[in-house]
C-alpha positions as CSV (number, residue, x, y, z in Angstrom):
1,M,0.0,0.0,-0.2
2,T,1.4,3.3,-1.1
3,Q,2.3,5.7,1.9
4,F,1.6,9.4,1.5
5,P,3.5,12.0,3.5
6,N,1.5,13.5,6.3
7,T,1.7,17.2,5.3
8,A,-0.3,19.8,7.0
9,S,-2.3,22.2,5.0
10,P,-0.8,25.8,4.8
11,E,-3.4,27.0,7.1
12,Q,-2.6,24.3,9.8
13,A,1.0,25.0,9.4
14,N,0.5,28.9,9.8
15,L,-1.8,28.0,12.9
16,D,1.0,26.0,14.5
17,A,3.4,28.7,13.9
18,I,1.0,31.2,15.6
19,L,0.7,29.1,18.7
20,N,4.4,28.6,19.0
21,S,5.3,32.2,18.5
22,P,6.9,34.1,21.5
23,T,4.4,36.8,20.8
24,Y,1.6,34.4,21.7
25,R,2.7,33.7,25.2
26,I,1.0,35.4,28.1
27,A,3.5,38.1,29.2
28,H,4.1,37.0,32.8
29,E,4.9,33.4,31.3
30,D,7.5,34.8,28.8
31,S,10.8,34.1,30.5
32,D,12.7,35.7,27.4
33,L,10.6,38.9,28.0
34,L,11.0,38.9,31.7
35,N,14.8,38.4,31.4
36,S,15.3,41.1,28.8
37,N,16.9,44.4,29.5
38,D,13.6,46.2,28.8
39,M,11.9,44.4,31.6
40,R,14.7,45.4,34.3
41,G,12.2,47.7,36.0
42,V,9.7,44.9,36.3
43,R,12.3,42.5,37.7
44,M,13.3,45.2,40.2
45,L,9.7,45.8,41.3
46,L,9.2,42.1,41.8
47,E,12.3,41.9,44.0
48,I,10.8,44.6,46.1
49,T,7.3,43.1,46.3
50,K,8.1,39.4,46.8
51,P,10.1,39.5,50.0
52,D,7.8,42.4,51.4
53,L,4.7,40.2,51.0
54,H,6.4,37.1,52.5
55,L,7.6,39.0,55.5
56,E,4.4,40.7,56.0
57,T,2.6,37.1,55.8
58,A,5.1,35.9,58.3
59,G,4.3,38.7,60.7
60,I,7.7,40.1,60.8
61,E,7.5,43.2,62.8
62,S,11.1,44.2,63.3
63,T,14.6,42.9,62.5
64,I,18.1,43.3,63.7
65,I,20.8,43.3,61.1
66,V,23.8,41.2,61.6
67,F,26.9,41.8,59.1
68,G,30.3,40.5,59.2
69,G,33.0,38.5,57.2
70,A,31.9,35.6,55.1
71,R,35.4,34.0,55.8
72,I,35.3,33.8,59.4
73,V,34.6,30.4,60.7
74,D,33.8,28.4,63.9
75,Q,36.7,27.4,66.1
76,V,36.7,23.7,65.2
77,T,36.7,24.4,61.5
78,A,39.5,27.1,62.0
79,A,41.7,24.7,64.0
80,A,41.3,22.0,61.3
81,K,42.3,24.6,58.5
82,L,45.3,25.4,60.5
83,A,46.2,21.9,61.2
84,Q,46.0,21.2,57.5
85,A,48.1,24.4,56.5
86,E,50.8,23.3,59.0
87,Q,51.0,19.8,57.6
88,L,51.4,21.2,54.1
89,L,54.0,23.5,55.2
90,S,55.9,20.7,57.1
91,A,56.2,18.7,53.9
92,T,57.5,21.9,51.8
93,P,59.0,24.1,54.5
94,G,60.5,26.5,52.1
95,S,57.4,27.6,50.4
96,S,56.5,31.2,50.9
97,A,53.0,30.7,49.7
98,L,52.5,27.9,52.2
99,Q,54.0,29.9,54.9
100,R,51.5,32.8,54.2
101,Q,48.6,30.2,54.4
102,V,49.7,29.1,57.9
103,V,49.7,32.7,58.9
104,H,46.1,33.3,57.5
105,A,44.9,30.1,59.1
106,K,46.3,31.3,62.4
107,Q,44.2,34.6,61.9
108,L,41.0,32.4,61.3
109,V,41.5,30.7,64.6
110,E,41.8,34.2,66.2
111,L,38.8,35.5,64.4
112,S,36.7,32.5,65.2
113,R,35.7,34.0,68.5
114,F,33.5,36.5,66.6
115,Y,31.6,33.6,65.1
116,D,30.8,32.3,68.6
117,A,30.0,35.7,69.6
118,A,27.6,36.3,66.5
119,R,25.9,33.1,67.4
120,E,25.4,34.0,71.2
121,F,24.1,37.5,70.3
122,A,21.6,36.3,67.9
123,C,20.3,33.7,70.4
124,L,19.9,36.3,72.9
125,A,18.1,38.7,70.5
126,S,15.9,36.0,69.2
127,R,14.7,34.6,72.6
128,H,13.8,38.1,73.4
129,G,11.8,39.1,70.3
130,Q,10.1,35.6,69.6
131,C,9.0,35.1,73.1
132,N,6.1,32.6,72.1
133,R,8.2,30.0,70.2
134,E,5.2,27.6,70.0
135,Q,3.3,30.2,68.1
136,P,6.1,32.3,66.5
137,H,3.8,34.5,64.5
138,D,2.3,36.0,67.6
139,C,5.6,37.8,68.6
140,S,8.2,38.5,65.9
141,S,10.2,41.5,66.7
142,H,13.9,41.8,66.8
143,V,14.2,39.0,64.2
144,I,17.8,38.3,63.0
145,V,18.2,39.2,59.4
146,T,21.7,38.3,57.5
147,G,23.0,38.0,54.0
148,G,22.2,34.3,54.2
149,G,25.7,33.2,53.4
150,P,28.6,31.5,55.4
151,G,30.8,33.1,58.1
152,I,29.3,35.6,60.5
153,M,26.0,35.3,58.6
154,E,25.9,31.6,59.3
155,A,26.8,32.3,62.9
156,A,23.7,34.7,63.4
157,N,21.3,32.4,61.7
158,R,22.7,29.5,63.7
159,G,22.0,31.5,67.0
160,A,18.5,32.0,66.2
161,F,18.2,28.4,65.2
162,D,19.7,27.3,68.5
163,A,17.1,29.3,70.4
164,G,14.3,27.6,68.2
165,C,13.4,30.9,66.7
166,R,13.0,32.2,63.1
167,S,15.5,34.2,61.2
168,I,15.9,35.6,57.9
169,G,18.4,35.4,55.1
170,L,18.8,37.7,52.1
171,N,21.1,35.8,49.7
172,I,22.4,37.2,46.4
173,T,23.3,35.9,43.0
174,L,27.0,36.1,42.6
175,P,29.4,35.1,39.8
176,F,30.7,32.4,42.4
177,E,27.4,30.8,43.8
178,Q,26.8,31.8,47.3
179,H,24.6,28.9,48.8
180,P,22.3,29.7,51.8
181,N,23.5,28.5,55.1
182,P,21.5,25.6,56.7
183,Y,20.3,27.8,59.7
184,I,17.9,30.2,58.0
185,T,14.2,29.8,58.4
186,P,13.1,28.1,55.0
187,D,10.2,30.3,54.3
188,L,12.3,33.4,55.2
189,C,15.2,32.8,52.9
190,F,15.3,35.1,49.6
191,K,17.5,35.3,46.7
192,F,18.1,38.7,45.0
193,N,19.6,39.7,41.7
194,Y,20.1,43.4,42.6
195,F,22.3,44.5,45.4
196,S,20.4,47.8,45.8
197,L,17.0,46.0,46.5
198,R,18.7,43.6,48.9
199,K,20.0,46.6,50.9
200,F,16.4,48.0,50.8
201,H,15.0,44.9,52.6
202,F,18.0,44.7,55.0
203,V,17.0,48.3,56.3
204,M,13.2,48.2,55.8
205,R,12.2,46.7,59.1
206,S,15.4,47.0,61.0
207,I,15.4,48.6,64.5
208,G,19.2,47.8,65.2
209,A,22.4,46.5,63.6
210,I,25.6,44.9,64.7
211,L,28.7,44.6,62.7
212,F,31.4,42.0,63.3
213,P,34.9,42.3,61.6
214,G,34.6,41.8,57.8
215,G,36.0,42.8,54.3
216,F,34.6,45.3,51.7
217,G,31.0,44.0,51.9
218,T,30.9,44.7,55.7
219,L,32.4,48.2,55.3
220,D,30.1,48.8,52.5
221,E,27.1,48.2,54.7
222,L,28.6,50.1,57.6
223,F,28.9,53.3,55.8
224,E,25.6,53.1,54.3
225,L,24.0,52.6,57.8
226,L,26.0,55.5,59.4
227,T,24.9,57.7,56.4
228,L,21.3,56.7,56.9
229,R,21.7,57.4,60.6
230,Q,23.4,60.7,60.0
231,V,20.8,62.2,57.7
232,G,17.9,61.0,59.9
233,T,16.6,58.4,57.7
234,K,16.7,55.5,60.3
235,G,15.9,57.8,63.4
236,S,17.7,56.5,66.4
237,M,18.6,53.0,65.3
238,P,21.6,51.7,67.5
239,I,24.7,50.7,65.4
240,V,27.1,48.4,67.3
241,L,30.6,47.7,66.1
242,F,31.7,44.4,67.7
243,G,35.4,44.1,68.4
244,T,36.7,47.4,69.7
245,E,40.4,46.8,68.8
246,F,39.6,45.8,65.3
247,W,37.4,48.7,64.5
248,R,39.3,51.4,66.0
249,R,42.5,50.2,64.1
250,L,40.5,49.9,61.0
251,V,38.7,53.1,60.8
252,D,39.7,56.4,62.6
253,F,36.5,57.8,63.2
254,D,37.9,60.6,65.5
255,Y,40.2,61.6,62.8
256,L,37.2,62.3,60.6
257,A,35.7,64.5,63.3
258,E,39.2,66.3,63.7
259,M,39.2,67.2,60.0
260,S,35.7,68.4,60.3
261,L,34.5,65.9,57.7
262,I,31.9,64.7,60.1
263,S,30.7,66.4,63.4
264,D,31.6,65.5,66.9
265,D,28.0,64.4,67.4
266,D,28.2,61.9,64.5
267,L,30.7,59.9,66.9
268,D,27.7,59.1,69.0
269,L,26.2,57.1,66.2
270,I,28.6,54.2,66.9
271,H,28.8,52.1,69.9
272,F,31.7,49.7,70.4
273,S,31.3,46.4,72.2
274,D,33.2,43.2,73.0
275,T,30.8,40.8,74.5
276,A,27.5,39.5,73.0
277,E,25.5,40.1,76.2
278,E,26.7,43.8,76.5
279,A,25.9,44.3,72.8
280,W,22.4,42.9,73.1
281,E,21.7,44.9,76.2
282,F,22.8,48.2,74.4
283,I,20.5,47.4,71.4
284,R,17.7,46.2,73.6
285,S,17.8,49.3,75.8
286,R,17.5,51.6,72.7
287,T,14.7,49.7,70.7
288,Q,11.0,50.4,71.1
289,A,8.0,48.4,71.0
290,E,9.4,45.7,73.7
291,P,7.4,42.6,73.4
292,E,5.7,41.2,76.2
293,A,7.3,38.3,78.1
294,S,5.7,34.8,77.7
């Protein structure tokens, strides 16, 4: 029996082309459109709206920002890194690169105390602000918010996790993938494409901030917060710099005042602290809307 090719009519072929055309997709289902340069404003609006809706639904009344270095690790991890670096150096004692690696590993051991302090601080704040942990939506002030990654961010989310409380992670798309740490409350972890909108959500519900030693990112956030305080945008929000020796050596705030680049009163925007309990008491005493005890 002769087989004839199954060819569609010109009309049917044209209809198939219509149905498969990108122009026929519903706009919000058109990923090519949404990811185009022309839709950048729409994507930015989505990044403003989505976290806000979820945080509102979750009943998050206020937050405390915790910033600090992503490279700082806990004591056990730091000690293991040092042991590994020393072992490598012992095999090649003349290597300047390995010698520097040992120096860096020793610094990580020293810095690990800040991981422990951030964890303790977050635990204290979370227990205070989430007084009814069986019904966390009933009382959700002073909720810890971090950048969602490793280091001090992990330590702070971990402290809230230790307390059986919720915490927020605002992660960011980077050239090298930054995975969220495992201590963030799952439905309070968000991923951003735009740094500016991530900053917006850090500050939006914040009533206090504590900054541990860190690099460029930590300094960026510090001076942004200080500027917002200086111009009055964030009212009387307390800003704590944890690790007095580190911060005073890193930034000479007094010199800025001596040079008349900031006022003497601007120095009062900063509070230095060296213990988690003192840092928490300072922030607690200066934040409003104290939750009732359970």
